[in-house]
C-alpha positions as a Markdown table, in Angstrom:
| # | Residue | x | y | z |
|---|---|---|---|---|
| 1 | Arg | 71.1 | -100.4 | 101.0 |
| 2 | Arg | 74.8 | -99.9 | 102.8 |
| 3 | Leu | 78.0 | -100.6 | 101.4 |
| 4 | Lys | 79.9 | -103.0 | 103.1 |
| 5 | Ser | 83.5 | -102.0 | 103.6 |
| 6 | Gln | 86.2 | -103.3 | 105.8 |
| 7 | Phe | 88.0 | -100.2 | 105.7 |
| 8 | Gly | 84.9 | -98.1 | 106.4 |
| 9 | Ala | 86.2 | -96.6 | 110.0 |
| 10 | Gly | 89.4 | -95.6 | 108.7 |
| 11 | Leu | 87.9 | -93.6 | 106.2 |
| 12 | Glu | 85.4 | -91.4 | 108.4 |
| 13 | Pro | 86.2 | -87.4 | 108.1 |
| 14 | Phe | 89.2 | -86.5 | 110.8 |
| 15 | Thr | 91.0 | -89.8 | 111.1 |
| 16 | His | 94.8 | -90.3 | 110.8 |
| 17 | Val | 95.6 | -93.1 | 109.1 |
| 18 | Ser | 98.3 | -95.3 | 108.2 |
| 19 | Leu | 97.3 | -96.9 | 104.3 |
| 20 | Ser | 98.5 | -98.1 | 101.3 |
| 21 | Phe | 96.7 | -97.9 | 98.0 |
| 22 | His | 97.3 | -99.3 | 94.7 |
| 23 | Met | 96.6 | -96.7 | 91.4 |
| 24 | Lys | 96.5 | -97.3 | 87.8 |
| 25 | Glu | 98.1 | -95.1 | 85.6 |
| 26 | Gly | 95.3 | -92.6 | 84.1 |
| 27 | Arg | 92.7 | -93.3 | 86.8 |
| 28 | Glu | 91.7 | -91.0 | 89.4 |
| 29 | Leu | 90.2 | -94.2 | 91.6 |
| 30 | Val | 92.4 | -95.9 | 94.3 |
| 31 | Thr | 92.4 | -99.4 | 95.4 |
| 32 | Phe | 93.2 | -99.8 | 99.2 |
| 33 | Lys | 95.2 | -102.6 | 100.3 |
| 34 | Arg | 95.4 | -101.6 | 104.0 |
| 35 | Val | 94.2 | -98.9 | 106.6 |
| 36 | Glu | 95.3 | -98.8 | 109.9 |
| 37 | Ile | 93.8 | -96.4 | 112.0 |
| 38 | Leu | 96.1 | -94.4 | 114.4 |
| 39 | Lys | 93.8 | -91.7 | 115.9 |
| 40 | Ser | 89.9 | -90.6 | 115.4 |
| 41 | Tyr | 88.9 | -87.0 | 115.7 |
| 42 | Phe | 85.8 | -87.6 | 114.6 |
| 43 | Thr | 84.0 | -86.4 | 117.9 |
| 44 | Leu | 85.4 | -82.9 | 117.1 |
| 45 | Ser | 82.3 | -83.0 | 114.3 |
| 46 | Ser | 79.7 | -83.0 | 116.6 |
| 47 | Lys | 80.2 | -79.0 | 117.1 |
| 48 | Pro | 78.8 | -77.6 | 113.7 |
| 49 | Glu | 81.4 | -74.7 | 114.7 |
| 50 | Val | 83.9 | -76.6 | 115.0 |
| 51 | Leu | 83.4 | -78.8 | 112.0 |
| 52 | Thr | 83.1 | -75.8 | 109.8 |
| 53 | Val | 86.2 | -74.6 | 110.8 |
| 54 | Leu | 87.9 | -77.8 | 110.4 |
| 55 | Glu | 86.1 | -78.6 | 106.8 |
| 56 | His | 88.1 | -75.1 | 105.9 |
| 57 | Phe | 91.3 | -76.9 | 107.0 |
| 58 | Gly | 90.8 | -79.5 | 104.6 |
| 59 | Gln | 90.3 | -77.5 | 101.6 |
| 60 | Leu | 92.7 | -75.3 | 101.9 |
| 61 | Leu | 95.0 | -78.4 | 101.7 |
| 62 | Ile | 93.1 | -79.6 | 98.7 |
| 63 | Glu | 93.9 | -76.0 | 97.5 |
| 64 | Phe | 97.4 | -75.9 | 98.3 |
| 65 | Ala | 99.0 | -78.7 | 98.3 |
| 66 | Pro | 99.9 | -80.4 | 94.7 |
| 67 | Pro | 98.4 | -83.6 | 94.0 |
| 68 | His | 100.4 | -86.8 | 94.9 |
| 69 | Gln | 103.2 | -84.9 | 96.3 |
| 70 | Pro | 104.0 | -85.8 | 99.6 |
| 71 | Asp | 104.4 | -82.9 | 101.9 |
| 72 | Glu | 105.9 | -83.5 | 105.5 |
| 73 | Lys | 105.8 | -79.9 | 106.9 |
| 74 | Leu | 102.1 | -79.6 | 105.7 |
| 75 | Tyr | 101.1 | -83.1 | 107.2 |
| 76 | Arg | 102.8 | -82.2 | 110.3 |
| 77 | Leu | 100.6 | -78.8 | 110.7 |
| 78 | Ile | 97.3 | -80.7 | 110.2 |
| 79 | Leu | 98.0 | -83.3 | 112.7 |
| 80 | Ala | 99.5 | -80.2 | 115.3 |
| 81 | Cys | 96.1 | -78.3 | 114.8 |
| 82 | Leu | 93.8 | -81.7 | 115.3 |
| 83 | Asp | 95.6 | -82.5 | 118.2 |
| 84 | Ala | 95.3 | -78.9 | 120.1 |
| 85 | Ala | 91.5 | -79.0 | 118.8 |
| 86 | Asp | 91.0 | -82.5 | 120.3 |
| 87 | Glu | 92.1 | -81.0 | 123.6 |
| 88 | Asp | 90.4 | -78.3 | 123.5 |
| 89 | Pro | 87.5 | -77.7 | 120.8 |
| 90 | Glu | 86.8 | -74.6 | 121.9 |
| 91 | Ser | 90.1 | -72.9 | 120.3 |
| 92 | Val | 89.5 | -74.4 | 117.2 |
| 93 | Gln | 87.9 | -70.5 | 116.0 |
| 94 | Ala | 91.0 | -68.8 | 117.1 |
| 95 | Met | 93.2 | -71.4 | 115.6 |
| 96 | His | 91.8 | -70.7 | 112.3 |
| 97 | Pro | 94.1 | -68.0 | 111.2 |
| 98 | Tyr | 96.8 | -69.6 | 112.7 |
| 99 | Phe | 96.6 | -72.8 | 110.4 |
| 100 | Glu | 96.1 | -70.5 | 107.1 |
| 101 | Leu | 98.8 | -68.5 | 107.9 |
| 102 | Trp | 101.1 | -71.2 | 108.4 |
| 103 | Val | 99.7 | -73.3 | 104.7 |
| 104 | Leu | 100.6 | -69.5 | 103.3 |
| 105 | Lys | 104.1 | -69.6 | 104.5 |
| 106 | Leu | 104.7 | -73.3 | 103.8 |
| 107 | Thr | 103.7 | -72.7 | 100.1 |
| 108 | Gly | 105.7 | -69.6 | 99.9 |
| 109 | Phe | 102.6 | -67.0 | 99.8 |
| 110 | Leu | 103.2 | -65.2 | 103.2 |
| 111 | Pro | 105.7 | -62.2 | 103.1 |
| 112 | Asp | 108.3 | -61.8 | 105.6 |
| 113 | Leu | 106.3 | -60.8 | 108.9 |
| 114 | Lys | 109.4 | -59.1 | 110.7 |
| 115 | Val | 111.3 | -57.2 | 108.0 |
| 116 | Cys | 110.0 | -53.9 | 106.4 |
| 117 | Gly | 110.1 | -54.1 | 102.5 |
| 118 | Gly | 111.0 | -50.9 | 102.1 |
| 119 | Cys | 113.9 | -50.7 | 103.9 |
| 120 | Gly | 115.3 | -53.8 | 104.8 |
| 121 | Arg | 115.1 | -52.9 | 108.7 |
| 122 | Thr | 114.1 | -55.4 | 111.2 |
| 123 | Ile | 110.9 | -54.0 | 112.6 |
| 124 | Arg | 110.4 | -54.3 | 116.4 |
| 125 | Ala | 107.4 | -57.0 | 116.9 |
| 126 | Gly | 105.1 | -55.5 | 119.7 |
| 127 | Gln | 106.6 | -52.1 | 120.1 |
| 128 | Glu | 105.9 | -49.8 | 117.1 |
| 129 | Val | 103.3 | -49.4 | 114.5 |
| 130 | Val | 103.2 | -51.1 | 111.3 |
| 131 | Asn | 101.8 | -50.7 | 108.0 |
| 132 | Met | 100.6 | -53.2 | 105.3 |
| 133 | Thr | 100.3 | -52.9 | 102.2 |
| 134 | Ala | 97.4 | -54.2 | 100.0 |
| 135 | Glu | 99.9 | -57.2 | 98.9 |
| 136 | Gly | 100.7 | -58.0 | 102.5 |
| 137 | Ala | 104.3 | -56.4 | 102.4 |
| 138 | Leu | 105.2 | -54.7 | 105.5 |
| 139 | Arg | 106.4 | -51.1 | 105.8 |
| 140 | Cys | 108.2 | -49.1 | 109.1 |
| 141 | Gly | 106.7 | -45.8 | 110.0 |
| 142 | Ala | 109.5 | -44.2 | 107.7 |
| 143 | Cys | 108.4 | -46.1 | 104.6 |
| 144 | Ala | 104.6 | -46.1 | 105.4 |
| 145 | Gly | 103.6 | -42.9 | 102.8 |
| 146 | Gly | 100.4 | -44.1 | 101.1 |
| 147 | Val | 100.4 | -47.6 | 102.5 |
| 148 | Pro | 96.5 | -48.2 | 103.9 |
| 149 | Phe | 96.7 | -50.7 | 106.5 |
| 150 | Ala | 97.9 | -50.0 | 110.1 |
| 151 | Leu | 98.8 | -52.9 | 112.4 |
| 152 | Ser | 99.2 | -52.0 | 115.9 |
| 153 | Pro | 102.1 | -53.5 | 117.8 |
| 154 | Ala | 99.9 | -56.3 | 119.4 |
| 155 | Leu | 98.5 | -57.5 | 116.2 |
| 156 | His | 102.0 | -57.4 | 115.0 |
| 157 | Gly | 103.3 | -59.0 | 118.1 |
| 158 | Gln | 100.7 | -61.7 | 117.3 |
| 159 | Leu | 102.0 | -62.2 | 113.6 |
| 160 | Ser | 105.5 | -62.2 | 114.6 |
| 161 | Ser | 104.7 | -65.0 | 116.8 |
| 162 | Leu | 103.9 | -67.2 | 114.2 |
| 163 | Asn | 107.1 | -69.2 | 114.1 |
| 164 | Gln | 107.4 | -69.6 | 118.3 |
| 165 | Leu | 104.1 | -70.5 | 119.4 |
| 166 | Lys | 102.1 | -73.9 | 118.8 |
| 167 | Pro | 98.8 | -73.6 | 117.8 |
| 168 | Ala | 97.1 | -73.7 | 121.3 |
| 169 | Glu | 99.2 | -71.2 | 123.0 |
| 170 | Trp | 98.7 | -68.8 | 119.6 |
| 171 | Ala | 95.3 | -69.6 | 119.8 |
| 172 | Arg | 95.3 | -68.4 | 123.3 |
| 173 | Arg | 97.0 | -65.1 | 122.7 |
| 174 | Phe | 94.8 | -64.4 | 119.6 |
| 175 | Arg | 91.5 | -64.5 | 122.0 |
| 176 | Thr | 92.9 | -61.7 | 124.2 |
| 177 | Leu | 93.7 | -59.3 | 121.2 |
| 178 | Pro | 91.1 | -56.5 | 121.2 |
| 179 | Ala | 88.3 | -57.3 | 118.8 |
| 180 | Ala | 89.3 | -54.8 | 116.1 |
| 181 | Asp | 92.6 | -56.4 | 115.9 |
| 182 | Arg | 91.2 | -59.8 | 115.5 |
| 183 | Asp | 88.6 | -58.3 | 112.7 |
| 184 | Arg | 91.8 | -57.3 | 110.9 |
| 185 | Leu | 93.7 | -60.2 | 111.3 |
| 186 | Ala | 91.1 | -62.5 | 109.9 |
| 187 | Gly | 90.6 | -59.9 | 107.1 |
| 188 | Leu | 94.4 | -60.1 | 106.2 |
| 189 | Val | 94.2 | -64.0 | 105.9 |
| 190 | Ala | 91.3 | -64.0 | 103.6 |
| 191 | Arg | 92.8 | -61.1 | 101.6 |
| 192 | Leu | 96.2 | -62.9 | 101.3 |
| 193 | Thr | 94.8 | -66.7 | 100.7 |
| 194 | Leu | 92.4 | -64.8 | 97.9 |
| 195 | Arg | 95.2 | -63.2 | 96.6 |
| 196 | Ala | 97.7 | -66.6 | 96.2 |
| 197 | Leu | 94.6 | -68.8 | 94.9 |
| 198 | Glu | 93.1 | -65.8 | 92.8 |
| 199 | Arg | 89.4 | -66.8 | 93.9 |
| 200 | Gln | 87.9 | -67.7 | 97.4 |
| 201 | Pro | 88.9 | -71.0 | 98.4 |
| 202 | Gly | 86.3 | -73.9 | 98.6 |
| 203 | Pro | 82.5 | -73.5 | 98.7 |
| 204 | Ser | 81.1 | -70.2 | 99.7 |
| 205 | Lys | 80.5 | -71.5 | 103.6 |
| 206 | Thr | 84.3 | -70.9 | 104.2 |
| 207 | His | 83.3 | -67.5 | 104.9 |
| 208 | Ala | 81.6 | -68.8 | 108.1 |
| 209 | Ala | 85.0 | -69.9 | 108.9 |
| 210 | Tyr | 86.3 | -66.5 | 108.4 |
| 211 | Lys | 83.8 | -64.9 | 110.6 |
| 212 | Leu | 84.1 | -67.4 | 113.4 |
| 213 | Ser | 87.8 | -66.9 | 113.6 |
| 214 | Gly | 87.8 | -62.9 | 114.1 |
| 215 | Gly | 86.2 | -61.2 | 111.6 |
| 216 | Pro | 84.8 | -60.4 | 108.2 |
| 217 | Gly | 87.4 | -58.1 | 106.8 |
| 218 | Leu | 90.5 | -55.7 | 107.2 |
| 219 | Ser | 89.4 | -52.3 | 107.9 |
| 220 | Arg | 91.6 | -49.6 | 107.4 |
């Protein structure tokens, strides 16, 4: 037996809506009063590889966004990424690290990607090899003693462009990186998220999203 609801279409996954609801204190369930569809992205779910990444986007928001607290910046981030994915569904896989890095940044878990954490010097993006600690802090060549992970100039340039580029453009540049750099970036994102949450985000299938976006881990 199918349940009938006047709001059914507006509650489909990946639908941008304007709504009002009533919630009683001490109860998790809410009563919807109005649901207006602003834009539907439901067609994106027809591709399993795209659906996997979009589900991971949603899981990250659940994990990082405090409940019942509006966050305009996270709201604009997910809309920008959904709009970009709607225009070019093939880009959503490369957009995954962009989205996750921004979530880490907006929630205070992303280290400064432009300044050496040792001496405080501004690192010239895309012009020098940069090293990274296990915690994600950058080290310039002079401060890199014993720091395990090296980032190529191209990879550091990609990270540094996070603030300047929109999702689609960042994803296009990501796809031009050498495979080794894409692997390292995907691993870096996974490592920083694991450190922030102290566990893997969401169900085990999110590992597929990491692989789709570039690779399984950060190699030395």
